[in-house]
Structures are given as structure tokens and as C-alpha cells.
Residue, then its C-alpha position, 0 to 999 in steps of 0.5 A: m738351904r742349910g746355914k741360911r737365915l730362917v727370918v726373911g721378912i718378919l717386919s712386914g705387917i701392921f704396927v700397933i703403938a705401945g700405948s693403945v688407943s680410944t675411939s669416938a663413935k662420932s668420928n674416926t679419931y683415936t686418942m691416947p688415954k692419959v695415964s701415969l708413966s711407969k717407974t720401971v722399964v723393960a729391956n731384953i738381952a738376946l744371947k748367942p747360942q753355944s754354937s750357931s751352926q750346931l743349932t741350925d743343923y739341929v733345926y733342919d735335922t728335926v724335919d729330915p726323915s733320915s736324921p736320927n733327930y727327926h722329930q726329936y724335939l727338946t724341952p726348954g731345959e734340954f734346949a738350954s743344956q745343948f744350945g743356950r748359955p751356961t748357967t755360969d754365964i747367966n749368973d755373970f749378967k745377973s751379978y753385973l745387973g744387979k750392981y745397978h739394982l736391975k732384976a734379970s730374969v732368964y727365959p727358959g732356954n737360956l737365949a734371952i734375959k728380961v731386964v727390969g728396972t728404973r730407966k736411970n739404972l738401965i741407962r747406967a748399966f748399959n752405958a747408953k748414949q745417943v749417937k747420930v747415924s745420919k742427918k735425921d736418924y739417931r740410935t742408942k749405943v750400948k756398951l757392956p763389959a767385954k766378957l758380957s758383950a761377947q755373949t750378946v747378940s743384941v740389946i732391945g729396948v734400951y733408950a738413952t733418952k726418956p721418950k717424950s710423952k705427948k697426946t697422940s691422935l690419928a684420924v683414920t677413914p675406914s675402907l669399908p664397903q659402902n652400905p655393907t649388908p649385915p650378916n644374916t644372924d637368923l641362919s642356923k649356926t651351921s649355915f652362918a659358919k658356912k657362909y661367914g665363918a670357920l666352916k667357910f674357911a675350912d672348905h676353902y683351905q681343905v681343912s674339912d678333910l682334917y675334920k673328917q679325920g676327927l682332928t679338931g684341935q683336941g689336946q692342942r693349945i694355940g698361942i696368939i701374939a697380940m698387941d692389945d687386949f680383947n673382950a673374951k665375951d666377944v670371942l664366946k659370942y662369935w663362937q656360939q654364933t658359929g656353933v663351936n665350943a664356947d667354954p670360957s676356959r678355952i681362953n687364957k690371957i698372959y700379959s708380958i709387959d703391962g698387966a690385966k689392969t692396963g688391958h681392962l682400962i683400954l677395954s673400958m675406953g671403947l673399941n680400937p683397931a688393934q682390939i679388933e685385930s686381936t679379937l679376930d685372931v682369937n676368934q678365927s683360930g679358936a673357931v677353925a680348931p674348935d677343941a683347942k685351947i687358946d693362949a693369948y700373949i698380950g704385949l700391951s705397953l701403955k705406960n712407956v714401959t718399953s717400945t713396941t718392938s721390945s714388947y713384940y719381942t718380949a711377948f714372942m720370947q715368953a710364948v716360945s720359952d713357956d713351951r705351952d703351945k705347939q703352934i703360935s700365930t700372929s697377925f702383928s708385927p713390931n714396926t710400920e717403918l720402912a727398913s731403911q728408917w727403922e725405929q728412932g733411938a732404938s738400941a738394936s739395929l734392924g739387923e740385930y733385931n732380926d738376928a735375935f728374932n731369928l734365934l728365937l724362932e730357931q728355939a721354937a723349931v727345936q722345941g717343935i713349935s710351928v710359927f704362923r704369920a698373917s699375910g695380905d696387908y701392905g707390909p711395912r707401909e701399912l697405916a699405923l691404925r688401919s681398920c680395913p678388912r684384911s685377908m689373913i692366913f690362919d693356922i690351917l694345920l694346927c689340928k694335925k696330930r704331931v708325930 
């Protein structure tokens, strides 16, 4: 249906706290590591397109065989010219934010701006104030000059007060089978893959029919949105065991918030549920499409640089605007709270966040990017840290040739 929102329920799924966690082999308690807080913080400004209706029409035209725009996908530069904010508008934002010593970087496509600076300057630039919206709920109200505000959909990641830094731990009881039988690693690689891995999945979801046509992901790149780092050697070991291409060059990590140093710190502290999930996502996508390359966009934030909802948006926006991957997949979502509660202190309401995300996905569609989300968990009621097995629907069409 034309004109209807493309985003219906993006907020269901697992939540991962902005600082990942360490694990103890003797117990199921996960504790935040002690790190110094970052002096800089990150926020995002989601911008209005030149014409929302024309953008939505173009999205539908790309999949309408009767339209002259059928499969006429645009580059981020072409998208910016037709639908993004004009360069003069972008420069107005940069000029204003620069007065507060904030660095403003526009994402290719001109639908969002990443803002980096000190928390104090961020609060001043957005005139951020804490306001109560109910007895137990509060938000951050932001105010930009009228000209800039008229071009803004939402401001994500600005908080009127500094988040409290405290030691966080959570006991988790994994919902695993009693006395589980370990996989038989003595099987041949093909037999192992058919019994436990990618070939079992491929047979169940008819992906084997694509393999018979020689479609194994060659020439394709898969973008994975992950909220924690992972050990590439674990992925390569899995690929080796299942008999698929285990070339290390297939894996490329892009850190959208904290850098590789933070990722390595987390990995050095032991296994945690978010790391398991990120590893699983890369394992399966790379095994189902054994000749595709993997770009893992890691929205890890350990030093209070920004919130998880902001990290999630940043990783997704970077993946879409980079335009490296014609398929993006994730099993994470930004928040475990029920929609009525949303995120305490957030500058973007749930509706504003959804509006920003809807535009992000429309840009992806116009660029010819397919976006996949996992299913099979408990939606927004998922425990903040949960290590039970989860049914996932991975990218079963990502090896198809694009027409």
C-alpha cells in the first residue's frame, strides 16, 4: 500500500547494553568492566527528505515492473541530489554546530548528520532540558533554531543529564537442554554441515536450489549490524568445520562508535551473550553464502559515548550510506523496553525514532539494499542478557543475482 510506513515493528528483539559484559566460568553473572568514560559523545540528527511522498513513490517504483524506475537503484550521491537535504542546508547545520565546537559529519545521502563533541557542548547546542512526561518517565527536550528545526525529523542520542555510571551485573540462567549431546565433529565436513550447519538450513529453506544454479554469493557483500565484537578466528573455525570458504579476507569489521581497541578489550574478558549472537550472525550468513564477503558494522559503545538506541541507528545509518552491501542483516534491536516505556531520558520519542529509521530504510530500498531482521525470540520482552538458543531467519536470498 503506497504511503504506508515501511517500518512496522523494528524494535522487537534482543537488547544489548551499551557497554558489553564479561562472564565468569563459575557462574552466570555478567559484570560491566571498569573503563574511563569518553570525553566526547555522539548524537545523530535525522533530516527530512526534500519530498517524503516522492521518496516513498520511488521506493515502490523500484519494485514495480511497469514503472520506468523499476530496478533503477541510486547511488548515495544520486539519492542526495533527488531526496536528501541540499548542500546549503547541510552547511547551515555544520555552521551552527561549529559555534559550539561540535564536529558535524553528513552521511552520504544527506538524510542524517553525525554529531561529535563534549557532552556539555552538545547540551548547549541543542538547548537540552530534562522534562517529565509522567510520574516515572522523563525525556530530554531539545531545541534548535527554527530554520534547522523545520528540516529535522528527530535528534537521537542527546541527554540533558549525564548518565549515571555504575557497576552493573545480571545473573542469567541459560535455557539450555539438560545433558546436551555435543555435535559429532568426527563427521566429514559435508556431513557435519548437513547435520548441524549451513547445508541443513539450505535444504530446509530451499536455498540448495540456488546452489544448483551456481549462486553462492560470489561478488556479493553482506552487511551485518552487530552490537558487540567477535573473534574472527571463531568464525573461520566454524567455516572450516562446515567445509565453506574460510579465507580471512572475507571478514571486514567497521566500528561505528567505539573503535577496535574497545572491541579487543571486551573480547579479552571472556565470552558474553552479545558476542555469541554477533558470532552466530557472521557464522551463518557467511556459511549460507560461502563466496560472499562480510562487512560487520559493530555499534559497540562501552564508555558512555552514546546510548544503545543511538549506537544502533549509527551502525545502520553508516552501513546504508556506505553502500558497500546490497543486503544488510541483523538479529539485534536497540531496546528491550516495552513501547509504552521506551528509553528514559532519550531526546527522540519512540515515534520520532521510528520516523528516522523509516527514512533510513527507504534510503536503503532506493539504493537497492535488502534489509533482513531475525525472528523467533520474545520481542521487546526479551531479557537484557539471554543466552538461550534462538530461531533465526537468515539471508536466504542474498546469493541471488540482482537484475
